[in-house]
C-alpha positions in Angstrom: 158.6 71.8 -66.8 161.7 69.7 -67.2 161.7 66.2 -65.9 164.9 64.3 -65.1 165.2 60.7 -66.1 162.9 58.4 -64.1 164.8 56.4 -61.5 164.6 52.7 -62.2 163.5 50.7 -59.2 166.3 48.4 -57.9 165.3 44.9 -58.6 167.2 41.7 -57.8 168.1 39.8 -60.9 165.8 37.0 -61.6 168.7 34.7 -62.2 169.7 35.2 -58.5 166.3 34.1 -57.4 166.5 31.0 -59.6 169.9 30.1 -58.2 168.5 30.4 -54.6 165.6 28.2 -55.5 167.8 25.6 -57.0 170.2 25.7 -54.0 167.2 25.3 -51.6 165.9 22.2 -53.5 169.4 20.6 -53.6 169.9 21.3 -49.9 166.4 20.0 -49.0 167.0 16.8 -50.9 170.3 16.2 -49.0 168.9 17.1 -45.6 165.6 15.2 -46.0 167.5 12.1 -47.2 169.8 12.2 -44.3 167.5 13.4 -41.5 164.1 12.2 -42.6 160.9 13.8 -41.2 162.9 15.5 -38.4 164.5 18.0 -40.7 163.5 21.6 -40.1 163.1 24.3 -42.7 165.7 26.4 -40.8 168.2 23.5 -41.3 167.4 23.5 -45.0 167.9 27.3 -45.3 171.3 27.1 -43.4 172.4 24.2 -45.7 171.5 26.3 -48.7 173.3 29.4 -47.4 170.1 31.6 -47.5 167.8 33.2 -45.0 164.7 31.5 -43.7 162.8 34.5 -45.3 164.3 33.5 -48.7 163.2 29.9 -48.2 159.6 31.0 -47.4 159.6 33.4 -50.4 160.1 30.4 -52.7 158.3 27.8 -50.7 155.5 29.1 -48.5 155.0 25.8 -46.8 157.0 22.7 -45.9 154.7 20.7 -48.2 155.6 22.9 -51.3 159.3 22.3 -50.6 158.9 18.5 -50.3 156.9 18.4 -53.5 159.5 20.5 -55.3 162.2 18.1 -54.3 160.3 15.1 -55.6 159.2 16.9 -58.8 162.8 18.0 -59.5 163.9 14.4 -59.4 161.2 13.4 -61.8 162.0 16.4 -64.1 165.6 15.5 -64.2 164.8 11.9 -65.2 162.3 13.0 -67.9 164.8 15.5 -69.3 167.6 12.9 -69.3 165.5 10.7 -71.7 165.3 13.4 -74.3 169.0 14.3 -73.9 170.1 10.7 -74.1 168.0 10.1 -77.2 170.0 12.9 -79.0 173.4 11.8 -77.7 173.5 8.0 -77.5 172.7 5.0 -79.7 169.2 3.5 -78.8 170.3 0.6 -76.6 173.0 2.7 -74.8 170.4 5.5 -74.2 167.9 3.1 -72.8 170.5 1.4 -70.6 171.9 4.7 -69.2 168.3 6.0 -68.5 167.4 2.8 -66.7 170.5 3.2 -64.5 169.3 6.8 -63.7 165.9 5.3 -62.9 167.7 3.1 -60.3 169.2 6.2 -58.8 165.7 7.8 -58.8 164.3 4.8 -56.9 167.1 5.1 -54.4 166.3 8.8 -53.8 162.6 8.0 -53.5 163.4 5.5 -50.8 165.5 8.0 -49.0 162.7 10.5 -49.1 159.9 8.1 -48.2 159.6 9.2 -44.6 159.4 12.9 -45.6 157.0 12.1 -48.4 154.8 10.2 -45.9 154.2 13.5 -44.0 152.4 15.2 -46.9 148.8 15.9 -46.1 146.7 13.4 -48.0 149.9 11.3 -48.7 152.2 11.2 -51.7 149.9 9.3 -54.0 149.1 12.4 -56.2 152.8 13.0 -56.7 153.5 9.4 -57.5 150.6 9.2 -60.0 151.8 12.3 -61.9 155.5 11.1 -61.9 154.4 7.6 -63.1 152.6 9.0 -66.1 155.6 11.1 -67.1 158.2 8.3 -66.5 156.1 5.8 -68.5 156.1 8.2 -71.4 159.9 8.7 -71.2 160.7 4.9 -71.1 158.1 4.2 -73.8 159.9 6.7 -76.2 163.3 5.1 -75.4 162.0 1.6 -76.0 160.2 2.5 -79.2 163.4 3.9 -80.6 165.3 0.8 -79.7 162.7 -1.5 -81.2 162.4 0.6 -84.4 166.1 0.3 -85.1 166.1 -3.4 -84.5 168.1 -4.4 -81.4 165.1 -5.0 -79.1 162.2 -7.4 -79.7 159.0 -5.5 -80.8 156.5 -6.9 -78.3 158.2 -5.6 -75.1 156.0 -3.7 -72.6 158.2 -0.7 -71.6 156.6 -0.4 -68.2 157.7 -4.0 -67.4 161.3 -2.7 -67.3 160.4 -0.2 -64.6 158.3 -2.7 -62.7 161.2 -5.2 -62.6 163.5 -2.6 -61.2 160.9 -1.3 -58.8 160.4 -4.9 -57.6 164.1 -5.3 -56.8 164.0 -2.1 -54.8 161.0 -3.2 -52.8 162.2 -6.8 -52.2 165.6 -5.7 -50.8 165.2 -2.6 -48.7 168.9 -2.5 -47.7 171.5 -0.7 -49.9 172.5 -4.0 -51.6 169.4 -3.7 -53.8 171.1 -1.1 -56.0 173.8 -3.5 -57.0 171.2 -6.1 -57.9 169.1 -3.6 -59.8 172.1 -2.5 -61.9 172.8 -6.2 -62.8 169.1 -6.5 -63.6 169.3 -3.7 -66.1 172.0 -5.6 -68.1 170.2 -8.9 -67.8 166.9 -7.5 -69.1 168.5 -5.8 -72.0 170.7 -8.8 -72.9 167.7 -11.1 -72.8 165.5 -8.8 -74.9 168.2 -8.5 -77.5 168.9 -12.2 -77.5 165.2 -12.9 -78.0 165.1 -10.4 -80.9 168.0 -12.3 -82.6 166.3 -15.6 -82.1 163.0 -14.4 -83.5 164.5 -13.0 -86.7 
């Protein structure tokens, strides 16, 4: 008995699914930042140019989509630390990453209303991201102190606390300008101290 070649089942390329997922996360971030907790999943799907069925295939619940948006922001910041380490001098890498951290804080503020709708609150997400960001800034600071420009007794998390404090004290959009100035003030002061101590 002769058998013909088995027909291969038609399967959508995996890359297409990944693109749809990325588009959904980008659209959700934009819509959630602009519209807050009132944004609907239908609006997100329209913004991403996909069907609501596609959205639910990737994100079965509203909560999974909100968490994906926040995790994507954290992932981008952690990945940037590794990339900047390879591409920039130690102080330049640290400075650029701290400026990205300011943008992260800005996005986090924009998403705060939506994050507040998570069942059980966003503390679990915040805790996980804090650990990962602390590890990223620690690696960047260690590299800068080992090569000499920064004083050795700096506590890396203090840099993030200082910038977070600026964001919390000034809830209006002017805080970003102040936080950017703070990045340069902190780095200049820590390098000046290093010079004085040697």
